[in-house]
N, C-alpha and C positions, 0 to 999 in steps of 0.2 A: 130858777136858778139863774147865775150867769150863764151867757154866752163866751161858749170855748170862738175867739176870734180868728180866721183862715184865711190865708191868700200871698202867704210872702214866700214860705219856701220856692224852692226852682222846680223844676221837674224832673225824674230820673234823670241821669244821660245816658245817651245810645250806644249801641253795643260799639261803635267802631271811636268811640270817644272812651269806653270802658278800658277795652284794647289796650289803649295809648298811654293810659294812666296805669294800669298792672303790668306793661313792659318796662316801666320807666325802674323799678328793681334794677332789673336784671339788662344795663346797657352795658355792662365789662363782655368784652367777646366773649371769654371765659363760657360764657350762658349757650353760647351757640350751639355748640355740641349739644343741648339737651333741650331744642327750641319743639321739639317734640312732646315733649314730656312735658311743658310749661305750659303749648298751647291745651293738655286734657286738665292740667291744674288752673289753667284761665277759666276753661268752659266750667270746671266747679266755682270757680270765686265768682263767675259772671250771674251763673245760677242760685247763689246765697244773697247779692246782692238785689236781684231781679226779685228774686220772693223774699225777701228783706228778715233773712235769718240770724238776728241779730247775737242768739244768745242756743246757738245748736244743740248743747249738751246741758238739757235739765233734770228734773226729776221734783217732785210733789213736796208741794212747803211743808206737808207734817203735821202736829201737834202745836199748840201754840200760834200760830199763825190766823187769820180771820178768815183766810178761806184755805185750810188745810190741804183741799182738792188741786188746789192749781201751781202750776209748773213754773217755780223758780231754777233759776241760772246756776249753775252747781258754783261757778266762779264766785257768786255771788253770796251763797249760802256758806264756803267755806269762809268767804272775808267774814260774814255774821259771826263765824263759830270762834274763827282768834281773836276777833273785836272782844268776845263775850268773854273769853280765857285770859286775856289782855284786863281785862276791868276787874274780873274776880280777882286778877289776882295782887291787881293795886290795892284795892279793898284790903287787903288782909297786915296786920299789924307786922306779921311775922317777913315780909316781901323787904328786901332790901330798896333802901331808895332810889333811885334812879332821876337823871334828869335828861333830856333830849338835847341834842347840843345840834344849832341847825346849820351849815354851812348857805348863805342864801348867794355866793360868789355865782357864775358862774365858770370862773377861770380855773383852769389849772393846767398843771405842765404834763400832761397826756393829751391835748388837746391844741388850736392850732395859735394860742399866745406862747406855748412854749417854759412857763412861769407859772409855780404854784403862785394862787392869791394872798395877800396879806390879808383877808377876809380869815382863814385857814388857819394861820399861823393867830392870830389872836384868840378864836377857836382851842388851839392847844392851850396856850398859856390856860383859859378855864379850866379844860379837861385835868389839867394837875392838878390845880387845887381842888376838883373833887374828889380823885382820885386817892389826893392825899387825906380826906376826910372821908373812906372808905364810903362813897358816894359810888355807883355805876351809872358811867357817862355812855349812851349809846349816842354818836355821831352821826346825823344823819348830812351826808355829803351832797348835795342837788347839785355841784357842778359837774356831778356824772352823769347827766342829762345831755353832757354835750362833748364826752368821751366815751362813753360806754354805747354797745353797740344794740339797737333796739329798743331801748329804753327811752320809753316817755310820758311826761304828766300831760293829759289831754286835756283840753279847756272844755271848765264849767258852759254846761246846756243852757244855764238858769232856769230850769227846771222849778225852783224857788217863785220867780215872778210867775208862773199861771198860779203855783197854788202852793203852799208847806208840806203837805202831806207829797207832793208828786217828789221832791225831793227825799231821796231814799238815804237812810243809815245804816251801812255804807251806800254810796253811792253805787248805784245803776247802770247807768249809763253806760259804762264801760266794761269790761270789754264790748266792742258792738263788729262781730265777726263779718258782719253781712257788709261794714264797711271801710273794713280793715283798718280799726280803729283798737291796735292791739298793744302789745307791751308796756299797758297803764302801769303807773309804780305806787298810785296811791292808795291800794288796797296795802300793801305794806308800810304805808306810809301811815293810816289811820292805826294800824293796828299799833307803831309805835310811841305815837300820839297820847294813843289809852293807857302804855304802859307805863310813861311816865311821870313822875312826883313833880317833874320840876321841866321847865321849858324855856331854854335860854335860845333867841334869834339873834344868830352874828350876818350881817350882810353889808355892803357897800350900797353908796347911793346912785341910783344911773336915771340920768334927767330928771331928777326932783323927785325920785321915786325907786319904787322897788325893783330889785332886777327881773329878768324874765320868770327864770328859777320858782324866785320866791311868790311872787306872784300868783305861777299856776297852782303851787301848793294852794294857796292860801284860798283863792276861788274853791279850789275842790273841798276847803276845809266849811264851805256853807253849810253841808248836809249834817255838820258837828254841832252846828246852831238850828236846834229847831227841826231836825230833818226825821222821817217815819221812819221806825226801823222794820216795817211789817209791808212790804211792796204788794202783799196779796190784796191787801184793804183798797191798795186803786188797782187791783190787778193789772198792775207792771206799768204803763206809763199812760193812763185812764186820763183824761186831763176833767173830763166831766165828776167821772166819781172823785177824786183828789180835790178838785173844787169844793164838791156840795158837804166832804168830811172837813175842811176849813173854815166854811161857812154854819156848819152847825157848832162850832167852837176846839180853837187848837192849844194845845197846853206849850208849843216853840217848847222842847225841850233839852235842855244843853248837857251835850252828851261828855263835854270835854272841864266843865265847870270844876272846883276846887283845885287848881293846878297851881304852884307858882311859878311866875314868870321873869324874866330878864332881858333887855336885846342892849346891843351893842352895834351902832349903826355908827358907820366912819364915811368922810367924803374926801375928795379935796378941794373942792372950790365952794359948792353952794349945797343945798336944799337937806341936810342931815337931820334938821328938827322936826322941819315939818314929815318927816319921812319917821323918825321914831313918833311922835303925836300921832301917826297914823296907825301903824303897828301897836300902839299902847292902846288907841281905843280899839283895834280889832280884838286883840286879846282881853280887851277890861268886856266889852257885849257879849263874849262868851263864855264867860264867864271865869274865867284863870284871875289867879291874885297876882299882884305887881310885887316884888319885893325888898317895894325900896326906892328913893329916888335915887341911890347911889345903883341901882338894877339898873335904870333907863339910863345908857349911857349914851350919846352921840358925841362927836368930834371927828374934827379936821386934822387929818392927817399927811404933811407933805405939803401944804396951804399953799397953793398956788408953782409948786415946783415940779421940776420937769417929773411925769410919768417912769420915765429909766431908772431914777436912782429912788422910787418909792420906799421899795423895798429897805433901801439904806438907811429913810428917814424914820422906818418901824424900830428899826435897829437903835436909833437914838433918841427916843421917846419912851423913856421909860417910866416917865409920867402917866401915858396913855396905857402901859403893859400893864399896871398899877394900879388902873382903872379898872381895867378889864380883869383882873384878878378880884378886885372887889365886887364885880357883878357877881362873878360864878360866888364868893363867900355869901354876898347879899341872901342867891337863890338856894343857896345849902342850907343858912339859917332857917328860912323862909319856910321852905320843903319840913326840915324838923319841928318849926312848930306845927303848921299846918298836922301834920301824922300825927302830933302829941297835943292837937285840940287847945293849942296855947293861943294859934289866930285863927283870927276869923274876921273880913271884912264888917266894919261898923252898921250896912246898910245889907246883912246875914238875916233872912228870916222875913223881910219885907215884901207883900205881894206886890209885884209891880201891875198898878194898872193897864197900863197896855204890852205885852208879855213881850209883844211882837220887836 
């Protein structure tokens, strides 16, 4: 059995520091009238932290799990049930085709910038094409992470790097009530990816890379590529048990394979090609199927022009607008062909010698 390495994590914080962090959310002087109530709530929160009450509401896993008696988080069980229902509907021929449109820009007019993003406008062009073809479009606007109250995509904790079976599908790292890591949006996002027959990602390029919201989502989708659908097999986060399972042999199930995808990556100076390739490689790795060369678009918009007039530049770039529409058309065709059994990747059925 391989060793579980220890020694990096800092010690738990002391009571005084906990108080300072807890009260950061209550700086508004309006809370002073409830200082006694807050002190009582803080004590409960401290006890939850001190005792490590990550999932305070649980129930037995029940039939179908390796350990039916193991207590699983109700949050996780409910998310798993929604994903299973979405997958069942996805598989039925009578289910209407659905494409998930993801806006990766963090900018919207409800927060600091005060103006909508060009990315969102590009997404609307694709949405119009899909709806004209009677395909349902589900808009996942990641910019609300910057403008919604209490909405988060918490960072991936890297469980997969300890052992793949420790990375549960869907992710069981959150919510962690002991650490006040709540308000996590991913359980809903997993369900929406599963329900989709096609996915189109629209994103600007930030410093040659993905935007923060898009990268957070992508990292948390690691459980969709090889993740363990049974947390009772590892009794939660037991690293030694997960390592033993992986070393016996793990099949790395691709939970999102078979969906079509397209990309619209734009920028104003540099980096669009490398970001588009990175996103394509990621989606290919997860088993999604690209909808053709015209579905993988990278373009500069207002090249080296002022930011202040970039929306005007989009208005004038009718070629780019039509290219975005073609991305949607290509994905719509791919979805139809996949569902009719007329489209399969040339390497379908080949067994990879190294499935990881």
